[in-house]
N, C-alpha and C positions, 0 to 999 in steps of 0.2 A: 048504578054502577058503570054503565056505558058513558054517562056524562062525566062521571069523575076521571075515567080513563082518557076521554077526549080532552077534558080540561088539562090534565097532566101532559098530554102530547103537546097541546097547544103551548103551554107554558114552557115545556122543554124545547120546543122549536124556537120561541121567542127568546129564550136564554141562549140558545145556540147561535142564533143571528147576532144577538148583543155581544156574545163573547167571540164571535167570529170577526168582529171588527178589530182590525189590527190597531191596538192602541199603543203598541210598541214603536210605531214608526215615529222617528224624531225628525225635526226640522234640521237637515244637515247642509242646506243650501248655502253657498258662499265660498269663501277662501279657506284653504287648508295648507298647512305646510309643516314639513318635518324632516327628520333624518334618522339615521340609525344611532340610537344612543349608547350602543354597546361596543362599537369598534372605532378606532382611531382612523381607520381607512375612510370612514363616512363622515369625519368630523366637519368638513367643508362642503360636502355634498348635500343639496337641499332639494327635495321633491316638493312640488306645490301643485295644487289642484284648485280649480274652480268649478263648484258643482251647482247644478240646477236640479229641481226636484219638483216632480208632479206626483203626489201620493208617495208611494213606495219606489217609484221609477227615478233612477239618478242618471244624469248625463252630465257632460262637462268636458274640460280640457286638462291636460297634465303637462308639466315641463319640469326640468331638472337642470341646476347649474352646480358647478364644483369650483369652488375659490373663485367665483365671479364669472366663470366660462360657461355659456350656454351649451348644454350637451344635447337636449331635445326640447321641442315645444309643439303646441298645438295637438297633442295626442288625444284621440277621442277616449273618454272615460264613460263606461256604462255600468249599470248594475241595478239591483233591486235591494232596497234597504233590508238589512244592514250591510249587503256586501256590494263591493265595487271591484273593477278590474280595468286595466288598460295593457295594450301591447304597443310598443313603439314600432312604427312603420319606417321603411327607408327614407320616405319623404319628410318625416318628422325629425330625424337625427341629423345633427350638423355634420358637416363633411369631415370634421376633425376627429369625430368621436365613435363612429360605427356603433351606435346604440340599438340599431335595427334588431328587433327580436327580443329586447328587454320586456319582461312582463312584471305587473303588479297585481296581486290578488290580496284583498283586505276586508275587514269588517269593522263597523263601528261597534264600541261598546254600548251597553244597555241604556245609557243615558245619553248617547249620541254625542259625547264630547271628545272622543279619542277615536282615531282611525289607525288600526295596527294591521300590518300585512307584511308579506314576504315579496321582495324584489328579486326575481331570478335574473341575474345580470347577463347581459349579452356578451361581455367580455370577461367574466370571472364568476366566482361563486356567488350564490345568492345570500341575502341578508334580510333580517327583520327590520322593518321601519316602523315608526309611530309618528303620526301626523295630528295636529291640533289646530283649532281655528286660528286664522291669520288676518292681518288687514289687507293682504295682497296675495294672490295666488297665481300671478302671471309672469313670474320670474323677472320682474321689472329691475332694472339695474344690471342684469346679467348681459354679457356680450359674447357674440359669436367670435371664434378665433378667426383673424383675418386670413 
């Protein structure tokens, strides 16, 4: 009887270790881009991220442009899959735009193909945003206001 209980305990521990491995973590490294699909005010505003991943740990940079004008760039992104976040600092905001304090908090869907979150605007009400994989996440082509 003691051997049976011990065998069950060992089997249970092995199952726990195997189940404890986080098979939900998807590879989300690379470029992401998106906007708020629900409001006209965000029709031309695009947020882009470049993410690096080490296991579940996510790091990267964020930027945003609106109608070709760069609003902020080089903003550090951090997170633990499936969650990511960033806050725009004063040094990341372009002089035209006063985006310091803007925050984004989001999560990837179960398949790791969509990042949805909420941007709490520094200059107005917050909005839901959706990002998907992109070929570039560096706001290439956007220009600062002279």
